[in-house]
N, C-alpha and C positions, 0 to 999 in steps of 0.2 A: 761567390758561394758555389760550392761544389754541386754538381748536378744531382747526386744522390741525396744531399741535404735538402735541396729544393723539392725533390720528389716526395721526401718524407714529410716535409712541412705541408705541402699541398694535400697529401693523403690525410694527414691529421686534421687539417682544416675541413676537408670534405666530410670526414667522419663526424666531426663536431657539428657541422651544419645539418647532417642527416639526423643526428640525435636530437637536435633542437626541433627540427620539423616533426619528428615522431613524437616528441614530448608535447608539442602543441596539439597534436591529434589526440593524445591521451587526456589532456585537460578537458574537464567538462565545460561546455559552453553555457552561458546564461542568455536565454532567448526571450526578449520582451514579446508578449502576445496580448491580443485583445479577443473579445468574444467572436469577432469575425475572422480572425487569423489562426485560432487555436487548432482547428482541424488540420490545416496544412502544416503547422509547426509540429504537431504530434507525429505525423507521418514522415516528415523529413528529419526529425531529430535523431541523434545518434546516442548510443549507450552512455549513460551518465549525465546527459544534458539536463539543465534546469530551466523549466519554462516559467517565466515571471509574469504572472497574470495582473494586468491592469484592473482597476476597480470596474465592476460591472457584473452582470448576470450571464452565466455561461450555461446554455441549454443544449449545446451540440454534444451528443454522446460520442465517446471513444472508449477504447479498451486497452488492455495491456498489449504492448507491441512485442512481437516475438523476439526474444533474446536481447531486449533493450530495457534497462531500468531507467525510468524518467522521474524527475521530481516536478510536481505541479505545485507551484508556490506563489503565494501572494507577493506582489512587488512591494508591499508595505505602505502604499500611499492611500489605501482605502479598501473596502470590502470586496473580495472576489467571491461571488456566490455561485455554487454549482447546484443546478436544479435537475440534472439529467440522471439516468441510471447507467451504470457502466456496461459497455458492450461485452458480449461473449468473446472468448479467445480459446476455445476448447483445444485447438490443435497446437497451442504453444508448447515449446520445449524449454522455455525459460523466460526471464524478463520480469519486470515488476513496475509498480507505481508507488511513489511516496507523495502523499498529499501533505502540504506544509502551510499552515497559516490561512487556510481557506475556510469558508463557511459552506457546509453541505446542508441544503434546505430542500428536502424532497416534497413534502406535503403529499406523500404517497407511501406505498408499503415497503419499498426496498431502494437501497442505493446500489448494491450488487446483488443480483439474482440471476446468476449465469454460470455456465461451465467455463472455467478459466484456464484449464490445462496446467502444465507445470509452472510454478511461480517461484521466483527467487525471493521476492519481498513484496508485501502489501502493507503499507504503513500510513497512519494518520497521526500527524504531529502538529501540535499547536493549532488544532482545528476547533471550530464550533460545529457540532453535529446536531441538527434539530429537525423535529417534525417528520421523523421517519416512523411510520405506523407499525412496521414489523421489524425487519432486519437491516442493520447497516450492511452486513455481509452475509449472503447465503450462497454458498457454492453448490452447484448442482451436477458436477461431473459424474458420469455414470459409473466409473470405476475410480477408486481412490488413487489420486496422483499426489505428488509431493509438493508442499509449499515449505520453503526453508524458514522464512520469518514472517510473522504477523505481529503488528504493533499498533497500539493506541497509546499515545503519550501526550501529556501536557495539554489535554483537550477538555472541552466542555460538552457533555452529552445531555441535552435537555429536551423535554417534551416528546420523547420517543417511546414507542412500544405500546401505543393504545390498541393496536390490533392483535396483540399477543405475539407468541413465538420468542425466540432468543434474539438478543442483539447481534450476536455473531454465531453463525451456524455453518459448520464446515464438513463437506464430504472429503476434504483433503487430509492426507497424512501431514502433520505439522511437526517440524523440528523445534522451533522456538516461538513461544507466544509471550509477548510482553504487554501488559496493561498497567501503566504506571503514571502517577501524578495527574490523574484526571478528576473531574467533578461529574458525578452522575446526579443530575437534578431532575427529580420527578420522572425517573425511568419507570414506565408502567408495564414493561414486558416481563418475560419469564427469565430464563438464565441469561447471564451476560455472555457466557461462552458455552457452546455445546458441540460435541463431535457427533456427526451423523454419518461418518464413513461406513461404507458397506462391509468392511472387514477390519480386523484389528491391525493396528500399525506395527509392522515388523521392520520397517525401513530404518528407523532410528528411535532413540529415546527422546521423548518430548520434554522440553524444559519450559514449564509454565510459571510465569511470574505475574502476580497481582499484588501491587504494593503502592503505598502512599496515595491511595485514592480516597476521595470523599464521596460517600454514597448517601444521598439525601432523598428521603421519600421515594425510595426505589425498590424494585423487584416485587412482584406480586406475592401475596400470601399463598402458600402451597409448597409443593415438592420441587422447588427451584433453587438454583445455586449460582454462585459466582462462576464456578467452573464445573461442568458436568461432562467428564470424558466418556461416560457411558461404556466403559470397558473397551474403548477403541484405541487407547494409548498403550504402548509397550509397558511391561511390568516394571521396568527400571526407570520409568519417567519420574521427573521431580516436579514438585509443586511448592 
């Protein structure tokens, strides 16, 4: 074999190996966790990782990790029950949390009652959300920052809202809101969604979707709604 051919083959092999190694880095890792290891797993996880929660009760609080979107998911072998409230992350410039297949059982006023900073996504998928007296989400950022996506889908919301206020209450400017394929069972609160941003959203047009939901014995009598933008969405927003 000529030397130049050998060099070309070696170079191509090296490039392929480099691409494979980089590809492995880009693939999300699935990380098994328990109630005693979740705090360490959250801090050491990388963007895109999926934390698979073993059955049990999780009371250790954590927040959105800066510029990392993590999925907090039941491993499917039993109930993973979250009883904490989400920690603040006001200085964040991105990142998010996707809760998938877990039970959120607070027996208190809020699951999120904090300043979160800029958020790429906050989602609740295939969850059971119960016994939250006031808000599942209440963001308290002093100035309206951006959240790209908020989602509740394929979930059951039951026994919430006895303390009043809206189920979700945002100081953020939101680009996309999707509330789809859920069951609201005996939701005793006020609006399902309300914007409380200090100024009208001029960052983008909000796309608000509320579809295929079952609402049973829900929402108080009075001036309440599924969505109350309160004139904080841009004029070209869609509902």
